[in-house]
N, C-alpha and C positions, 0 to 999 in steps of 0.2 A: 635085681631087687635093691630098693633104696636102703642105705644104711647110714647111721649117724657115726660121726667120728668124734668120740667123746674126749680124746686127748688134745683137741684143738679148739680155740675160740678165735674168731676174727672180729675185731672191733675197729671203728673209726672214732676219733675224738673230734667233735664238731662244736663250734661256738661262734659268738660274735668276736670281732677283733679285740685283742687285749684282755680277754676274760681268763687267760691262764692255761690254754691248751698245752703249749709246748713245755711250760714249767711242770705241768702235771705228768707229761710223758717222761721228763727228766727224773722225777721222783719214782715213777714206776720202774724205770730202768735201774736206778740206784738201789731200790729196796728189793729188787728181784735178784740182786747179786751179779749184774752184768759187769760192773766195774770192780776192780780189786779194792781192798780196804784203803790202801794208801795212794790210789790212783788220782791224779789231778784231772778233774772233769770241768770242762768249760760250762758256763751258765748257758741255758737253752742250747744244749748240745745238738738238738735236731736241726736248728737253723744253721745249716752248713754253708750256705751261700753268703758272700761278703755283704751284699746289699741287705740280706735278711738280718745279719748280725748288727749292721749299722743302724737300721731303722727299727729293729725290734719287732718286725712282722714276719709271718710265714708267707712265702710266695708259692712254693711248690709243695705238694703233698709228699710226705716221706714215709717209708715203711720201716718198721722195726719189729722185734719179737722178744718177749720175755718168757721165762718159765716160772710157774707157780704150782706147787703140788703135782708135779709130773704132767701138767697141762701146758701146752704151748699157747701163749696168747699173742697173736699177730696184731700189732697196733699200727694204725695209719693216722699220722698227725696231719690235719688239713688246715688250709689257710682260713682266716676269719674275715678277711676284707672282701667287700662285695665285688670288687673288680676281678677277684680270682675265684669266683663262684663256680666257674667251669671245672676247676680242679676238684671241688667237693662233689659235684654232680656225678662225675664218672667213677670216683673211687668207692662210692657207696655200693656199687655193684659187686665189690669184692668181699663185703662184710655181711655178718648176720645180725649185727646190733651196733648201736652207737652210744657213746657217753656224751650227753649234752651238758657242756660246762656253762654255768651261768654265774656271773659276778654277784656276790651277796649284797652289794650296794646298788649297782647299776640296774640289776634285774634283766628282764627279757628285752632285748634290743632288736632293731630291724633285721640284722643278719641272723640272729637267733631264730627268728620266724622263718627266714628263707631256708636255712639248713635243716630245721626241724621238719618243715613241709616236705622237703626232698626225702628225708628219712621215712616219714610216715607214708608217703606215696609208694615207697618200695616195701612197705610192711615190715620194717625193721624193729627189733626190740630196742627200747630206750631205757637208759639209766640216767637220771638227772643228778648232776653233781653240782651242788651249791658251793662254789669256790670262794676263796678270800674271806672265810668265816671269821678270821681273826682281825679283820678291819674294825676299828672302833665304831665306824658308822654303819656296820653291817646290819641288814634287816631281813634275816632269812625267812621269817614267817610270811612277810608280805611278798617276797620274791617267789616263794612256792605258790602262793595264790595267783601271781602274775603268770607263772609257767603253766599252771593248770588251766587258766583262762585261755592261754595261747593254744593248748591242746584242743580245747573245746572249739575255738575259732577255726581250727584246722580239721575239724570233724574226725578227731581221733576215735578209735574203737574203744570199747570198755576195757579190753585187755591192755591197750596202750595207755589208757588213763590210770590204770593200776600200777604204773611203773614205779620201781624203787627210787627213793631219794637218798642221796649220800651227802653229808656235810664235810667239807674238806678245806684244808689250807695247803695248796700245792707247794707254796714257798716254805712253809714250816714242816712239810712232809708228813701230814697225818690226814686220816679220813675217819668219820664217825657215822654211825647209823642214826644216832640221836644227838642233838646239839648239847645235851647235858652230860654225855659220856665223857670219860677222861681221854684227852687226845694222846695217842701213842704212835701209830704208824699207818701204813697204807693197807694193812691186812683187810679191814672191812670192805674196802673197794675191790680188792682182789677176789674176796669171797662173793661179793655181789655179782661180779663179772661171771664167775663160774655158775652161779645160780640163775641169773636173769637172762644171760645171753645164750641162745640155743647153739648147740653144736652144729657144724656144717653137715649137710646131707647130700648124698649123691649115690650113684650106682657104680661100684668099682668094676663090675663085669662088662659094662657098656664100653663103646669106643671112647677114646680120649676127647675131652672138650675143655679147652681153656680159653676164657674170654680175656682179651688184652685190654686192661683198663688204664694203664699208665705206660709211658715210654720214657726210659732213661737213656742217656746218651753218653758214650765214652769214646774219646779220641782213638783208643787202641782197639776196642772191639766193635765200635759202631753202635747201632741201635740195640737196646735191651728191652724186650717186652715184659711187662709185669702183669700178672693176672692170677685168678684163682682157678684151681683144678675143680671143675664142676662135676665131671663124670670120668670114670676110667682112671688109667694111670699114664703118666708121661715119663718117658725114659730118654736117656742120652742116646744119640745116634738113631733115634726112631724116625721113620719116614712119616711125614704129616702133610696135611693139606690146609691152606689158609682160605677161609670163606668169610663173608661179611653179610649180615642180615640186611643192610641198606644197599648193598651192591650185589644183586643176584648173580651177575655174570662172573664175579670174582672167584677164581678157583686156581690156586697155585701150589705146586708140589714143593715142599721144603724139607730140610733135615734139621733136627734139633742137635746142635753141636755141643752146647754147654747148658747146664741147668743149675740154678742156685736157689737156696732157700735163705730166709733172713734169720739171723741169730744176733740179738743185741743190735749193734750198729753195723755189723758186718754181713756180707753175703757169703754163704758157705756153699761150696760146690757139692752137689749130690748126684747120684746116678739115676734115681727115680723119685717121683713124688705122686702121692695118691690124692683122693678127694679131700677137699677142704684146705689143702696146702696152698699158700701163696708163694708163687715161684717167679723167678726172673729167668728169661730165656735169651741167650745171646747166639749170634751166628746167623740170624735171619735178616737179610739186608733191608728188605722192603716191608717191614711189619708196622702196622698202624693201630692206633687206638680204635677199638670197636671191632677189630678182627677176631675171629675165633679159630684157634688151632685145633684141628680135628684129626681123627684116624682116617686114612684114605678110604676105608671100608664104609664109614658112615659119616659123611661130611655134613653135619647139622649145625648151622650157625646159631649162636645165642643172640636174641634181640638186645639191642643196646639203645638206651634212651638218647634222644636228640639233645645235643648241648645247646643251651640258650645262645641266640644269635648276638653278634656284636652290635653296639649302639653308637659307636663314635669312631671317626676315621681321621687320619692325618696323611699328608703327602710326605713321603721320604724321598729326597732328591739329591742328586750329585751336587756337591758344593761348588758354586761357580763364582765365588766372591774374589776380589783381587788378592786375598791372602790364601786362596785355595791351595791345597796340596803341600803346605809347608809343615804341618804338624802331624798329619795322620799317616798311618802305615797303609791303610786300604782306602782308596779314594775313588776308584772307577765305578761305573754303573754295574759292571759285571760283579765286582766285589760285593757291592751293596745288595744286588739281587740274590746272589748265592747265600749271603748271610740271612736275609729276610726269609727266604724259602726254607733255610735250614731250621729256623725258629719254629716253623710249622711242625717239625718232627716231634716236638715235645709239648707245644702249646695248642690245645684244641680250640680255644676260644678266639684264636687270632685268625684273621684273613689277610692274605697279601694278593693284590691284583696288579697286573701290568696296566699302564695307562697309554694314552696316545703318544706320549713322549718316552723315548727309551731311557731317559735319565731320571724318570720319576715313577714312584710306585705308591699305590694307595694301600695303606695299612689300617685295618679296622680291628678294634678291640672292645673290651667291656667298660673301659673308663680311662680317665686321664692317668691314674696311677699305673694301670696295666701297661699303657704305652710308654710312660716315663721310665718304668723299670727296664723295658726293652732298650730304650735309648741309652740309658746309663750303662747297661751291660755292653752294648756295642761300642760306646766311647771308651770303656776300659779295655776292650779288646784291640783298640787302635784304629777304629773306623772314623772317617771324617765325612760328614754329610750335612744336609740342611733339612729342617722339618717346618711344615706350615702350622697354623693354628688348628686346633682340633675342631672338627665339625661333626654334627650329629648326622646319622643316617635316616633319611625320611622314607616313609612308605606311602602308598596311596590305597584308599579303599575301593570298593566296587563302583562307587559313584564318581570316582576320580578325585575325591577330596584328599588334600595333603595331610598325612598323619606324622606325628613326631614322637620320639621316645619320652616318656614321663617318668619322674622319680618321686618317691615319697621321701621327704627330708624330715628327720627328727632332730630337733635342735634343743640342747640344754644350755641356757645362758642365765647369768645373774639378771634379776628383774630390771635393773636400771638400763640394761642394753636391749631389752626386748623391743622397744619402739624402733630403734635404729635398724634392727634385723628385719622386722616386719616391713619397714619402708624399703630397705635394700632389695628384699626378695620380691616384693610387690612390683618394683621397677623391672625385675627380671622375669615378670609374668608368673610369679608364684602365687598360689592361692592358700590362704590360711585355713586349715581344716579344723584345728583344735588347739586349745591353749590350756594347759593344766599346771597348777603349782607343783613344783618338785621340792624335795627337802633342801635345807640349807640356803634359803633365799633365792633358789633357782626357779626358772619357769621352763616347762617343756612345750615347745612349739611344734606343731605338725603341719607341714606344707605339702601341697601337690604342686610340683614345679617341672617345667620342661628340662630335659637333660642339658640343653644348651644354655639354660639360665644359670647352671652351676659351673659352667666352664669358666675358669679363671676367678671363681668366687672365694675359694678357700683362704687365699692369702688375705683378701679384704676382710673376710670374716674374723680371722685371728686378730687383725688390727682393730676392728670395730669392737671386739669383746675383750681387748687387752690380754688376749691369750687365755681367757677363762671359759670360753665357750667350747662345746663339743657338738660337732655336726656329723650325723650318720645318714647315709642315703641308701635306698634300695630301689631297684628297677620296678616300675609299676605298669608295664605294657605300653602300648601306643595310644595316643589320644589326638584330637583335632589340633591343627597348627594354631598356636596362640598369638601370632603376630611378631613383628620385628623386635629385637632386643639390641640396645646399644651397650656393648661390652665395657667400653672404657670412656670415662669423661675427660681424661687428661691426654694431651698430645705428647709427641716424642721430641726429644732434642736430637737433631741429626747432624752428623759431621759434614762440614762443607767441602773439605778437601782431604786427600790422602796424605799420610805422613805419620809423624810421631807426636803424641799429645804433649803439650808444653804447659808448665805451671801457669804462665801468664795467660795463655788462651783459656785454660780451664777456670782460672780465677774469674775471668769475665763471663764465662758460660754458667758458672754456678749460681749467679744471680737470677738466672732464668728458670732454675728448677733443681731437681735432684740428679746428681751425676752417677753413672754406673762404672766409670773408669777413673783411674788415677793418672799421674804424670808418667811419661816414658812408655806408653802403650801404643802399639801399632793401630792406626785407624784408617778407614778409607771413606771416600765420599758416598753417602747413602747409609752409613752405619749408624745405628741408634746408640747414642752415648749417654742418654739420660731421659728423664721424664719432666715435662713442664706442667705447671698448674693450669695453663690455658687449654682450650679445647683443640686448637689447631697445632700442627707441627711447627717447630722453629728450627731453622738451620743455624748452626754456630761454627765458628772456626776455632778449633781447639789446638791447631798447629801454629797459631799466630805467635810470632816472637815479638818481644819489646824492641822498638826501634831505638838504637843507641845514638846519643848525640854527644858532642864534646862539651856541652854546657851542663852543669849539674844544678839541679834544683833541690831545695830542702824536701825531704821525704821521698825522693825518687828512688832511693835505694832500700826503702823499707822492705823487709821480707814479706812475700805474699803468703797468706795462710789459706790452705785449702781445707774445706770440710771433707771428712772421710767419705769416700764413695760408697754407695749402696751396692754391695756385691750380690748379684742374684744367684740363687741356687737353680738347679735344673727345673724344679717344679715352679719356682717363682717366675723364671724366664718364660716357661710354657704358658703360664697364666697371663703374663704381661703382654705377650705379642698380640697384635691386632690382625685382622684378616688381610691387610696389605703388607704384612711383615713376615719375615722368616727367622728361625733360630738356627744359626750356624753352630754345629756341634763338632768339636775336635777333642782329641784326648787331653789337650791342655787348656782349652778355652771354650767359653760359651759366648757367642757374639750375636746380638740382635741386629737385623738389617732390614731395610725396605726391600720388597720384591724387585721394584724398579729403582736402580741406583741413581740413574741420571735425573737431576731435579726437574729439568724441562719436560722430559717424557713422563715423569711422575705426575706433574701438575696437569699435563694434557690428559692422562688416563683418569685422574680424579674428576676433571671437568666433564669428560665423556660419560663417566659413571653417573654424575649428577644429572646430566641432561637425559640420560636413558631412563632415569626414575620419573 
């Protein structure tokens, strides 16, 4: 018989990027007494990964738990960026309700729509939290109207439309049920969670059923499966069977060696857990997302939704440049292959495929950011490799027509830049759908644009809007192929010979364009050392020394002044490279190079490509 477990609530916090999810979780942790009075707590304590802390974004969903009035509230903090939507999709299976956080100024954004749609499809209860209410430009009433419109657009039921609204400032640490109330603490939000989020339901008499929604990985214990106990009880040393709804033949006997529940930021070892509990299970080597852990007597899998497919791919290959193997710890194809396939343990949105070459692997993900985070992680771990320009994954329809992934781009820019943006995106095959005035002299542009039109665009966008524009994109299915796009109008400055860059050579080269390197750096023939304003590539000799003579002329000894080089970040380098170039990634350096280093072979390949067209 199904029973409710009233002493537990399971919730996920969902929102668009930067609307304050992680800060809200911080406050809930603080005010529930997880930390000691005098304990020093880092800001955004849930963002535990280095890259998350540096960039201020959440990449991996995290579990935590707080106690309020003898009720345990399991909280899952989810990423807000569209590239990590796969993380959000799967964790929603563990919860009974969500807190939708919306910025009181920005309002409902593209990713708000995506995460809310996923929550409504699973019939989850929703609490809308209007955050950053203390911002001077906050417009809570208008934002509530926008959110309700969004509910209607997504065909929400009457029950879902009657969801509670809470006004909060996560940063200041208070929540209110009415914007005119006196701000005090987070109690109104805690109370709303207990009232509005249903208690988990299940049958404790039935056989064990735990759906694995997340995989954690630890070097000491290996894979850790995280999921919710749907039915029955799970115990340490219990015999169990792993089954999967998408793989009918899968049936493997395992033993539960260790069982953990979440408490604050820690995992606490327990001997058993019953319905509604979110548990972490270690000791099962080959456990995957979507697996169901069952009693041997009744192996019934729980259906698991299909994760959205990747839309973009890159080639990861062994570095074969003249400087290969000097800076990295792991450089062989075996190292690279093992590391990429290990990433699949925890990232469900990623695909890794072998190619015709043993030294190259095709890696597909949800977007440029998704793949750049993987590249950055690998470089920090000591890997050395090369990557190609990102390319989109095409499909074909029944008639054999070529289809490509499309995106909806929502752009907020000051009015004076709108013409430049419309022109740039039109060149990249974008189609203007809507143009609305926004507050503060801004305009909101809505575009339908192929995913490949956005590859390498974000850097250009920030330059064109002088850093004042905001661009948000969301995947919008597949549409007919829109035609060719030229990614880059400018050519590359290419090093003519190998050696060390010299001030004299660089001084002559800088007249041709913008340099990416300074003096005293190792270069090789075919390496890209800068960007030129012309459309074609130019070869320059940056290793050239000044010829010394025994006659002195006036001015010959004047010091040569170099302009500071433009040092590209990983994202900028990935955006800059063209289809005939590679990015060489090492723990110490990022170098751009031509795929074909030899100038004669390169020209021959370019001529062959032209004649083939």
